[in-house]
N, CA and C of each residue as an Amber inpcrd file, in Angstrom:
protein
   621
  91.4390000 145.0880000  98.5520000  91.7100000 144.9870000 100.0010000
  92.6420000 146.1170000 100.4140000  92.2220000 146.9260000 101.4310000
  93.0120000 148.0340000 101.8820000  94.2630000 147.5980000 102.6210000
  95.1520000 148.5780000 102.8440000  96.4050000 148.2640000 103.5350000
  96.1520000 147.7460000 104.9470000  95.1620000 148.3550000 105.6300000
  94.8500000 147.9100000 106.9850000  94.3840000 146.4680000 107.0110000
  93.5520000 146.0660000 106.0420000  93.0670000 144.6870000 105.9890000
  94.1980000 143.7190000 105.6830000  95.1200000 144.1280000 104.7880000
  96.2710000 143.2780000 104.4700000  97.1260000 143.0400000 105.7060000
  97.3350000 144.0930000 106.4950000  98.1470000 143.9590000 107.6920000
  97.4800000 143.0410000 108.7010000  96.1500000 143.1600000 108.8240000
  95.4360000 142.2760000 109.7550000  95.5430000 140.8170000 109.3230000
  95.4020000 140.5620000 108.0130000  95.4880000 139.1960000 107.5020000
  96.8810000 138.6080000 107.7450000  97.9050000 139.4430000 107.4980000
  99.2690000 138.9700000 107.7140000  99.5150000 138.6670000 109.1850000
  98.9820000 139.5200000 110.0580000  99.1520000 139.2990000 111.4890000
  98.4900000 138.0010000 111.9220000  97.2740000 137.7600000 111.4270000
  96.5650000 136.5310000 111.7790000  97.2950000 135.3070000 111.2610000
  97.8840000 135.4100000 110.0600000  98.6340000 134.2850000 109.4990000
  99.8500000 133.9630000 110.3530000 100.5580000 134.9990000 110.8050000
 101.7330000 134.7870000 111.6500000 101.3460000 134.1570000 112.9810000
 100.2330000 134.6210000 113.5570000  99.7840000 134.0460000 114.8200000
  99.3850000 132.5830000 114.6550000  98.7250000 132.2750000 113.5230000
  98.3360000 130.8850000 113.2660000  99.5670000 129.9960000 113.1220000
 100.6230000 130.5350000 112.4580000 101.8530000 129.7800000 112.3050000
 102.4840000 129.4940000 113.6620000 102.5150000 130.5000000 114.5220000
 103.0990000 130.3150000 115.8480000 102.3420000 129.2710000 116.6400000
 101.0040000 129.2910000 116.5430000 100.1980000 128.3230000 117.2770000
 100.4130000 126.9090000 116.7570000 100.5380000 126.7690000 115.4250000
 100.7280000 125.4320000 114.8590000 102.0790000 124.8600000 115.2430000
 103.1110000 125.7120000 115.3100000 104.4350000 125.2340000 115.7100000
 104.4550000 124.8020000 117.1660000 103.6710000 125.4810000 117.9940000
 103.6830000 125.1720000 119.4190000 102.9050000 123.9160000 119.7620000
 102.0140000 123.4690000 118.8330000 101.1960000 122.3060000 119.1470000
 101.5780000 121.0810000 118.3360000 102.5660000 121.1630000 117.4420000
 102.9290000 120.0340000 116.5900000 103.8590000 119.0850000 117.3350000
 103.3510000 118.5050000 118.4120000 104.2200000 117.6530000 119.2130000
 103.4920000 116.4280000 119.7610000 102.4290000 115.9860000 119.0790000
 101.7300000 114.7690000 119.4960000 102.2440000 113.5960000 118.6650000
 102.2220000 112.4000000 119.2490000 102.8060000 111.2330000 118.5900000
 101.8760000 110.0380000 118.6290000 102.0620000 109.1610000 117.6630000
 101.3530000 107.8900000 117.6280000 102.3490000 106.7960000 118.0100000
 102.0840000 106.1250000 119.1250000 102.9420000 105.0370000 119.5880000
 102.3330000 103.6990000 119.1840000 103.1740000 102.7870000 118.7230000
 102.7120000 101.4430000 118.3830000 102.6860000 100.5920000 119.6450000
 101.5470000 100.0220000 119.9360000 101.3860000  99.2330000 121.1570000
 102.4450000  98.1450000 121.2490000 103.1300000  98.1190000 122.3770000
 104.1780000  97.1300000 122.5720000 105.4480000  97.4050000 121.7880000
 105.4760000  98.5180000 121.0580000 106.6420000  98.8600000 120.2390000
 106.5030000  98.4190000 118.7960000 105.5940000  97.4690000 118.5130000
 105.3840000  96.9790000 117.1430000 103.9870000  97.2900000 116.6320000
 103.0530000  97.5160000 117.5440000 101.6650000  97.7600000 117.1660000
 100.8310000  96.4930000 117.1150000 101.4770000  95.3330000 117.1230000
 100.7440000  94.0700000 117.0210000 100.0430000  93.7500000 118.3370000
  98.7380000  93.4750000 118.2400000  97.9130000  93.1980000 119.4180000
  97.6830000  91.6940000 119.4890000  98.5510000  91.0200000 120.2690000
  98.5100000  89.5670000 120.4000000  98.8330000  89.1670000 121.8240000
  98.6760000  87.8760000 122.1010000  99.0480000  87.3520000 123.4110000
 100.5630000  87.4390000 123.5600000 101.0810000  88.0230000 124.6460000
 102.5370000  88.0970000 124.8470000 103.1740000  86.7070000 124.7870000
 104.3380000  86.6400000 124.1400000 105.0330000  85.3670000 123.9880000
 104.8270000  84.7410000 122.6270000 103.7530000  85.1500000 121.9170000
 103.5260000  84.6410000 120.5710000 104.5050000  85.2880000 119.5930000
 104.7630000  84.6010000 118.4960000 105.6520000  85.1430000 117.4660000
 104.9790000  86.3110000 116.7670000 105.7660000  87.3510000 116.4840000
 105.2270000  88.4790000 115.7370000 105.6320000  88.3870000 114.2650000
 105.2650000  89.3960000 113.4910000 105.4920000  89.3610000 112.0490000
 106.9710000  89.3310000 111.6870000 107.8210000  89.8670000 112.5530000
 109.2570000  89.9150000 112.2550000 110.0040000  88.6810000 112.7680000
 109.2780000  87.7390000 113.3560000 109.9070000  86.5090000 113.8220000
 110.2820000  86.5020000 115.2850000 110.1340000  87.6390000 115.9580000
 110.4300000  87.6920000 117.3860000 109.1950000  87.3490000 118.2010000
 109.2680000  87.5650000 119.4990000 108.1330000  87.2860000 120.3710000
 107.5330000  88.5820000 120.8850000 106.2020000  88.5990000 121.0180000
 105.5150000  89.7470000 121.5820000 105.8770000  89.8570000 123.0650000
 106.4330000  90.9900000 123.4580000 106.8100000  91.2030000 124.8560000
 105.5970000  91.6740000 125.6550000 105.7350000  91.6900000 126.9670000
 104.6620000  92.1810000 127.8240000 104.3580000  93.6370000 127.4750000
 103.0760000  93.9210000 127.2740000 102.6870000  95.2850000 126.9250000
 102.9600000  96.2530000 128.0620000 102.7510000  95.8160000 129.2910000
 102.9820000  96.7210000 130.4130000 104.4680000  96.9830000 130.6460000
 105.3100000  96.0140000 130.3130000 106.7530000  96.2550000 130.4010000
 107.1430000  97.3750000 129.4400000 106.5710000  97.3340000 128.2490000
 106.8230000  98.4020000 127.2750000 106.2790000  99.7400000 127.7720000
 105.0470000  99.7280000 128.2910000 104.4190000 100.9770000 128.7300000
 105.1580000 101.6170000 129.8930000 105.7610000 100.7950000 130.7650000
 106.4960000 101.3260000 131.9050000 107.7020000 102.1520000 131.4790000
 108.1900000 101.9320000 130.2590000 109.3660000 102.6440000 129.7690000
 109.0150000 103.6410000 128.6640000 107.7610000 104.0330000 128.6210000
 107.3050000 104.9710000 127.5990000 106.5200000 106.0820000 128.2700000
 106.7560000 107.3070000 127.8690000 106.0230000 108.4350000 128.4490000
 104.9460000 108.8900000 127.4760000 103.7040000 108.8350000 127.9280000
 102.5510000 109.2420000 127.1290000 102.0410000 110.5880000 127.6270000
 101.6350000 111.4120000 126.6710000 101.1130000 112.7340000 126.9950000
  99.7270000 112.9060000 126.3850000  98.9530000 113.8430000 126.9450000
  97.6470000 114.1770000 126.3780000  97.8260000 114.5840000 124.9210000
  97.0040000 114.0470000 124.0350000  97.1070000 114.3380000 122.6070000
  97.8710000 113.2790000 121.8420000  98.6870000 112.4710000 122.5440000
  99.3470000 111.3390000 121.9000000  98.3030000 110.2720000 121.5710000
  98.7020000 109.3160000 120.7450000  97.7930000 108.2310000 120.3810000
  98.5270000 106.9110000 120.4340000  97.7800000 105.8170000 120.5170000
  98.3550000 104.4830000 120.5150000  97.6700000 103.6660000 119.4290000
  98.4780000 102.8900000 118.6780000  97.9630000 102.1290000 117.5440000
  98.0290000 100.6300000 117.8120000  96.9640000  99.9320000 117.4520000
  96.8750000  98.4740000 117.5910000  96.5350000  97.8710000 116.2300000
  97.2360000  96.8180000 115.8350000  96.8910000  96.0850000 114.6220000
  96.6010000  94.6400000 114.9990000  95.5380000  94.0800000 114.4190000
  95.1010000  92.7240000 114.7380000  94.1600000  92.2570000 113.6290000
  93.7710000  91.0130000 113.6760000  92.9080000  90.4540000 112.6410000
  91.4430000  90.6880000 113.0000000  90.7170000  91.4840000 112.2080000
  89.2960000  91.7360000 112.5130000  88.5020000  90.4310000 112.5470000
  87.5750000  90.3660000 113.4650000  86.7480000  89.1740000 113.5870000
  87.3180000  88.1430000 114.5470000  88.6210000  88.2350000 114.8100000
  89.2600000  87.2930000 115.7300000  89.7290000  87.9580000 117.0180000
  89.8180000  89.2720000 117.0090000  90.2490000  89.9910000 118.2050000
  89.6910000  91.4080000 118.1480000  89.8590000  92.1300000 119.2180000
  89.4050000  93.5170000 119.2930000  90.1330000  94.1920000 120.4480000
  89.9290000  95.4880000 120.5640000  90.5180000  96.2710000 121.6520000
  89.3800000  96.8660000 122.4710000  89.3790000  96.6060000 123.7450000
  88.3680000  97.1650000 124.6430000  89.0220000  98.1400000 125.6050000
  88.3860000  99.2760000 125.8110000  88.7830000 100.1960000 126.8740000
  87.8370000  99.9340000 128.0400000  88.3980000  99.6560000 129.1980000
  87.5950000  99.2710000 130.3630000  88.0390000 100.0550000 131.5920000
  87.3270000  99.8530000 132.6950000  87.7660000 100.4620000 133.9570000
  88.7440000  99.5180000 134.6610000  89.2770000  99.9690000 135.7790000
  90.3150000  99.1920000 136.4630000  89.8010000  97.8340000 136.9290000
  88.5680000  97.7980000 137.4360000  88.0120000  96.5370000 137.9310000
  87.8810000  95.5230000 136.7990000  87.3650000  95.9600000 135.6500000
  87.2120000  95.0570000 134.5030000  88.5750000  94.6380000 133.9650000
  89.5450000  95.5380000 134.0520000  90.9030000  95.2060000 133.6130000
  91.4670000  94.0750000 134.4640000  91.3420000  94.2010000 135.7600000
  91.9160000  93.1950000 136.6640000  91.2640000  91.8180000 136.4940000
  89.9600000  91.8050000 136.2080000  89.2300000  90.5410000 136.1070000
  89.0300000  90.0620000 134.6710000  89.5420000  90.8470000 133.7030000
  89.3350000  90.5330000 132.2740000  87.8500000  90.4180000 131.9500000
  87.0670000  91.3400000 132.4750000  85.6260000  91.3750000 132.2260000
  85.3710000  92.1150000 130.9160000  84.9020000  91.3850000 129.9080000
  84.6680000  91.9800000 128.5820000  83.2020000  92.3520000 128.3660000
  82.3730000  92.2230000 129.4020000  80.9270000  92.3800000 129.2280000
  80.4880000  93.8320000 129.0190000  81.0910000  94.7660000 129.7290000
  80.6200000  96.1620000 129.6830000  81.7800000  97.1300000 129.4990000
  82.4040000  97.1270000 128.3350000  83.5430000  98.0310000 128.1250000
  83.1160000  99.4830000 128.0050000  84.0440000 100.3700000 128.2790000
  83.8020000 101.7960000 128.0730000  83.7240000 102.0900000 126.5810000
  84.5570000 101.4170000 125.8040000  84.5510000 101.5710000 124.3490000
  85.1050000 100.3010000 123.7160000  84.6910000 100.0320000 122.4830000
  85.1030000  98.8240000 121.7650000  85.5910000  99.1920000 120.3690000
  86.7090000  98.5930000 119.9580000  87.2480000  98.7950000 118.6150000
  87.5080000  97.4220000 117.9940000  87.0610000  97.2220000 116.7550000
  87.2050000  95.9090000 116.1270000  87.5370000  96.0050000 114.6430000
  88.0730000  97.1480000 114.2140000  88.3450000  97.3460000 112.7900000
  89.6640000  96.7410000 112.3250000  90.4880000  96.2700000 113.2580000
  91.7640000  95.6560000 112.9020000  92.9270000  96.6260000 112.8280000
  92.6270000  97.8980000 112.8330000  93.6830000  98.9230000 112.7590000
  93.2330000 100.1100000 113.6070000  93.3280000  99.9500000 114.9090000
  92.7910000 100.9270000 115.8560000  93.8360000 101.9420000 116.2680000
  93.4650000 103.2120000 116.2090000  94.3150000 104.2930000 116.7130000
  93.4710000 105.0980000 117.7000000  93.8860000 105.0900000 118.9540000
  93.1420000 105.7900000 120.0040000  93.9590000 106.9720000 120.5090000
  93.3480000 108.1520000 120.5260000  94.0090000 109.3670000 121.0000000
  93.6190000 109.6320000 122.4440000  94.6130000 109.9020000 123.2760000
  94.3590000 110.1450000 124.6960000  93.8330000 111.5630000 124.8990000
  92.5810000 111.7000000 125.3400000  91.9870000 113.0420000 125.4630000
  92.2800000 113.7330000 126.7840000  92.7870000 112.9850000 127.7700000
  93.0150000 113.5660000 129.0970000  94.1130000 112.7720000 129.8040000
  94.5750000 113.3010000 130.9100000  95.5950000 112.5970000 131.6860000
  94.9400000 111.5490000 132.5740000  95.7710000 110.6300000 133.0800000
  95.2730000 109.5850000 133.9420000  95.4850000 108.2120000 133.3370000
  95.0590000 107.1430000 134.0350000  95.2600000 105.7870000 133.5260000
  94.2000000 105.3930000 132.5030000  94.6210000 104.6390000 131.4940000
  93.7140000 104.0590000 130.5040000  93.9670000 102.5540000 130.4840000
  92.8980000 101.7870000 130.5100000  92.9920000 100.3320000 130.6090000
  92.5020000  99.6920000 129.3090000  93.3760000  98.9310000 128.6600000
  93.0510000  98.2420000 127.4130000  93.1280000  96.7340000 127.6400000
  92.1370000  96.0010000 127.1360000  92.1930000  94.5450000 127.1850000
  91.7390000  93.9900000 125.8440000  92.1120000  92.7470000 125.5770000
  91.6370000  92.0610000 124.3780000  90.1530000  91.7550000 124.5370000
  89.4220000  91.8420000 123.4210000  88.0150000  91.4680000 123.4450000
  87.8170000  89.9740000 123.5840000  88.8940000  89.2220000 123.4110000
  88.8760000  87.7730000 123.6190000  89.2800000  87.5110000 125.0710000
  88.3320000  87.0890000 125.8890000  88.5970000  86.9460000 127.3310000
  89.7660000  86.0100000 127.6060000  89.8760000  84.9330000 126.8240000
  90.9790000  83.9990000 127.0250000  92.3230000  84.6860000 126.7630000
  92.3700000  85.5090000 125.7290000  93.6030000  86.2500000 125.4400000
  93.9330000  87.2220000 126.5660000  92.9220000  87.8720000 127.0910000
  93.1440000  88.8090000 128.2030000  93.7110000  88.0740000 129.4070000
  93.1620000  86.8890000 129.6990000  93.6600000  86.1020000 130.8250000
  95.1040000  85.6570000 130.6200000  95.5650000  85.7000000 129.3630000
  96.9560000  85.3570000 129.0470000  97.7980000  86.6300000 128.8820000
  97.3390000  87.6920000 129.5120000  98.0730000  88.9710000 129.6140000
  98.0930000  89.8070000 128.3380000  97.0960000  89.6320000 127.4830000
  96.9530000  90.5600000 126.3590000  96.1210000  91.7360000 126.8750000
  96.7910000  92.5680000 127.6360000  96.1580000  93.7070000 128.2960000
  97.2240000  94.7610000 128.5440000  96.7800000  95.9850000 128.7500000
  97.7330000  97.0960000 128.8120000  97.1790000  98.2320000 129.6540000
  98.0190000  98.7610000 130.5390000  97.6940000  99.9810000 131.2780000
  98.6010000 101.0910000 130.7750000  98.0020000 102.1930000 130.3680000
  98.7670000 103.3600000 129.9230000  98.4660000 104.5130000 130.8700000
  99.4930000 105.0750000 131.4750000  99.3300000 106.2390000 132.3500000
  99.7240000 107.4770000 131.5580000  98.7540000 108.3450000 131.3350000
  98.9450000 109.5350000 130.4970000  99.1810000 110.7500000 131.3740000
 100.2000000 111.5100000 131.0110000 100.5260000 112.7350000 131.7280000
 100.0320000 113.9440000 130.9330000 100.3290000 115.1490000 131.4270000
  99.8480000 116.3700000 130.7930000 100.4130000 116.5640000 129.3990000
  99.9320000 117.5850000 128.6740000 100.3900000 117.8330000 127.3020000
 101.8970000 118.0140000 127.2210000 102.4730000 117.5760000 126.1200000
 103.9090000 117.6980000 125.8990000 104.2500000 119.1230000 125.4730000
 105.3110000 119.6880000 126.0450000 105.7670000 121.0190000 125.6610000
 106.2870000 120.9830000 124.2360000 106.1540000 122.0980000 123.5160000
 106.5890000 122.1470000 122.1250000 108.0980000 122.0310000 122.0050000
 108.8450000 122.6010000 122.9770000 110.3030000 122.5620000 122.9100000
 110.8190000 121.4220000 123.7670000 111.1860000 120.2950000 123.1180000
 111.6820000 119.1210000 123.8410000 113.1900000 119.0040000 123.6980000
 113.9160000 120.0820000 123.9570000 115.3630000 120.0460000 123.8140000
 115.9680000 119.1250000 124.8580000 117.2060000 118.6940000 124.6110000
 117.8500000 117.7370000 125.5070000 118.0910000 118.3290000 126.8840000
 117.9970000 119.6500000 127.0150000 118.2190000 120.2670000 128.3170000
 117.1510000 119.8500000 129.3130000 115.9610000 119.4460000 128.8080000
 114.8850000 119.0600000 129.7140000 114.9790000 117.5990000 130.1110000
 115.8490000 116.8290000 129.4910000 115.8790000 115.3930000 129.7460000
 116.3670000 115.0450000 131.1410000 117.1210000 115.9220000 131.7530000
 117.6860000 115.6040000 133.0590000 116.7910000 116.0370000 134.2020000
 115.6400000 116.6320000 133.8810000 114.7730000 117.1500000 134.9400000
 113.3330000 116.6840000 134.7480000 113.1520000 115.4240000 134.3950000
 111.8170000 114.8980000 134.1900000 111.1270000 114.6730000 135.5270000
 109.8200000 114.9420000 135.5650000 109.0640000 114.7210000 136.7930000
 108.9180000 113.2350000 137.0400000 108.7650000 112.8340000 138.3180000
 108.5800000 111.4070000 138.6210000 107.3530000 110.8680000 137.9140000
 107.4200000 109.6270000 137.4610000 106.3110000 109.0200000 136.7470000
 105.2810000 108.4870000 137.7190000 104.0160000 108.3790000 137.2510000
 102.9760000 107.8150000 138.1060000 103.2330000 106.3400000 138.3500000
 102.4890000 105.7680000 139.2620000 102.6370000 104.3440000 139.5660000
 101.2810000 103.6670000 139.4460000 101.2850000 102.3990000 139.0820000
 100.0700000 101.6060000 139.0230000 100.3100000 100.3350000 139.8140000
  99.4720000 100.1140000 140.8420000  99.6080000  98.9390000 141.7050000
 101.0230000  98.7840000 142.2530000 101.6310000  99.9260000 142.6170000
 102.9440000  99.8840000 143.2410000 104.0970000  99.8060000 142.2670000
 103.7950000  99.7210000 140.9560000 104.8600000  99.6430000 139.9520000
 105.0670000 101.0190000 139.3580000 106.2650000 101.5460000 139.4470000
 106.5520000 102.8750000 138.9300000 106.7630000 102.8260000 137.4310000
 106.0930000 103.7280000 136.7210000 106.2670000 103.8430000 135.2840000
 107.4210000 104.8180000 135.0380000 108.6190000 104.2850000 134.8430000
 109.8040000 105.1200000 134.7080000 110.0900000 105.3800000 133.2370000
 109.8980000 106.6360000 132.7690000 110.0330000 106.9370000 131.3460000
 111.4630000 107.1700000 130.9250000 111.7240000 106.9940000 129.6410000
 113.0130000 107.3770000 129.0780000 112.9500000 108.8360000 128.6810000
 113.9190000 109.2940000 127.9170000 113.8560000 110.6440000 127.3940000
 112.6110000 110.7840000 126.5310000 112.0050000 111.9990000 126.4730000
 110.8140000 112.1890000 125.6590000 111.0990000 111.8770000 124.1930000
 110.0370000 111.5480000 123.4310000 110.2230000 111.2550000 122.0130000
 110.5620000 112.5000000 121.2240000 110.8940000 112.3600000 119.9320000
 111.3000000 113.4950000 119.1210000 110.2500000 114.5850000 119.0930000
 110.6330000 115.8460000 118.8770000 109.6820000 116.9420000 118.9190000
 108.7560000 116.9960000 117.7320000 109.0460000 116.3360000 116.6300000
 108.1800000 116.3620000 115.4640000 108.0070000 114.9600000 114.9050000
 106.9070000 114.7540000 114.1510000 106.6850000 113.4810000 113.4810000
 105.5560000 112.7180000 114.1160000 105.2010000 111.5920000 113.5060000
 104.1380000 110.7600000 114.0240000 104.4130000 109.3170000 113.6720000
 103.6040000 108.4400000 114.2530000 103.7010000 107.0040000 113.9920000
 105.1000000 106.4820000 114.2580000 105.6240000 106.7790000 115.4600000
 106.9670000 106.3570000 115.8170000 106.9050000 105.3040000 116.8960000
 107.9480000 104.5280000 117.0390000 108.0630000 103.6040000 118.1620000
 108.9250000 104.2790000 119.2090000 108.7640000 103.9250000 120.4870000
 109.5250000 104.6100000 121.5380000 111.0130000 104.3560000 121.4700000
 111.4600000 103.4500000 120.5820000 112.8880000 103.1960000 120.4660000
 113.5330000 104.0270000 119.3680000 112.7220000 104.8540000 118.6880000
 113.2740000 105.6620000 117.6040000 114.2670000 106.6680000 118.1570000
 115.3000000 106.9760000 117.3710000 116.3220000 107.9100000 117.8290000
 115.8150000 109.3310000 117.7770000 116.3560000 110.1790000 118.6230000
 115.9500000 111.5740000 118.6880000 116.7590000 112.4080000 117.7000000
 116.1210000 113.4380000 117.0780000 116.8810000 114.3860000 116.2750000
 117.6540000 115.2980000 117.1940000 118.5180000 116.1150000 116.6220000
 119.3440000 116.9840000 117.4410000 118.5100000 118.0320000 118.1450000
 119.0530000 118.5350000 119.2540000 118.3420000 119.5600000 120.0170000
 118.1780000 120.8240000 119.1980000 119.0300000 121.0360000 118.2130000
 118.9490000 122.2490000 117.4000000 117.6350000 122.3330000 116.6530000
 117.0890000 121.1850000 116.2450000 115.8230000 121.1810000 115.5200000
 114.7150000 121.7130000 116.4020000 114.6510000 121.1820000 117.6360000
 113.6200000 121.6430000 118.5580000 113.8050000 123.1130000 118.9020000
 115.0660000 123.5240000 119.1080000 115.3250000 124.9140000 119.4570000
 114.9370000 125.8360000 118.3170000 115.2300000 125.4260000 117.0800000
 114.8830000 126.2520000 115.9210000 113.3800000 126.4170000 115.8120000
 112.6470000 125.3440000 116.0970000 111.1950000 125.4200000 116.0310000
 110.6650000 126.4050000 117.0570000 111.2330000 126.3670000 118.2550000
 110.7940000 127.2830000 119.2840000 111.0840000 128.7280000 118.9120000
 112.2630000 128.9740000 118.3560000 112.6260000 130.3240000 117.9270000
 111.7050000 130.8010000 116.8170000 111.4130000 129.9100000 115.8580000
 110.5510000 130.2840000 114.7430000 109.1610000 130.6510000 115.2360000
 108.6450000 129.8710000 116.1960000 107.3280000 130.1670000 116.7350000
 107.3030000 131.5060000 117.4390000 108.3270000 131.7830000 118.2170000
 108.4040000 133.0630000 118.9240000 108.5040000 134.2280000 117.9580000
 109.3280000 134.0630000 116.9220000 109.4970000 135.1250000 115.9280000
 108.1940000 135.4140000 115.2080000 107.4700000 134.3570000 114.8420000
 106.2030000 134.5450000 114.1470000 105.2100000 135.2950000 115.0200000
 105.2020000 134.9520000 116.3080000 104.2920000 135.6140000 117.2360000
 104.6300000 137.0970000 117.3580000 105.9100000 137.4010000 117.4940000
 106.3380000 138.8020000 117.6340000 106.0020000 139.6030000 116.3910000
 106.2870000 139.0240000 115.2050000 106.0110000 139.7370000 113.9410000
 104.5100000 140.0060000 113.8160000 103.6960000 138.9900000 114.1320000
 102.2590000 139.1680000 114.0460000 101.7700000 140.2640000 114.9610000
 102.2970000 140.2830000 116.1740000 101.8950000 141.2980000 117.1330000
 102.2780000 142.6910000 116.6720000 103.4730000 142.8200000 116.0750000
 103.9280000 144.1410000 115.5880000 103.0370000 144.6390000 114.4770000
 102.7040000 143.7880000 113.5240000 101.8390000 144.2120000 112.4220000
 100.4550000 144.5980000 112.9200000  99.9480000 143.8380000 113.8770000
  98.6260000 144.1370000 114.3990000  98.6330000 145.4800000 115.1160000
  99.7260000 145.7980000 115.7760000  99.8190000 147.0610000 116.5230000
  99.9010000 148.2610000 115.6100000 100.3600000 148.0670000 114.3540000
 100.4890000 149.1650000 113.4210000  99.1400000 149.6480000 112.8850000
  98.1260000 148.8020000 112.9990000  96.8110000 149.1610000 112.4400000
  96.0800000 150.1060000 113.3640000
């Protein structure tokens, strides 16, 4: 491999590194904070009670590329994605999508509202249902400096979804109550991505 080819390969590697650092900011949220998909008010695995899913969602900020996880007993329950009308009436007849494997992880492909209901109509009528309002993609640098300037959250049926501070800049399978790492971690990641991009560009220009 000639020197020119080596330089091109190194440049491409640096650019790939910069791109991966800038996009490593999607998260998996556990539905309701625990992931357990049950009728609200029932006891959960830790001995507490399942809280309202929408109460949890109102205090959580979801972004495009994030995912939500549901755990339940296969054969006895399922997760349905429906439209707003079916959500309001607990209509399980014609869902947009159905999941029944007992360990469902759904990734949000776009912004806007997503409506989840239990495949058991009786459970849905007992408020085993969830509205998630998804916003645009999360920025790679989630330093604490951005926490004081969050955009207003969307509203559903007059209820404002007021988010807390964004989740940590790295990692997956977290609950929205997890503590944030220091801002230095996010800042270092941003600097590293920028440096990789600059180095790649310089090497490419030398060819």
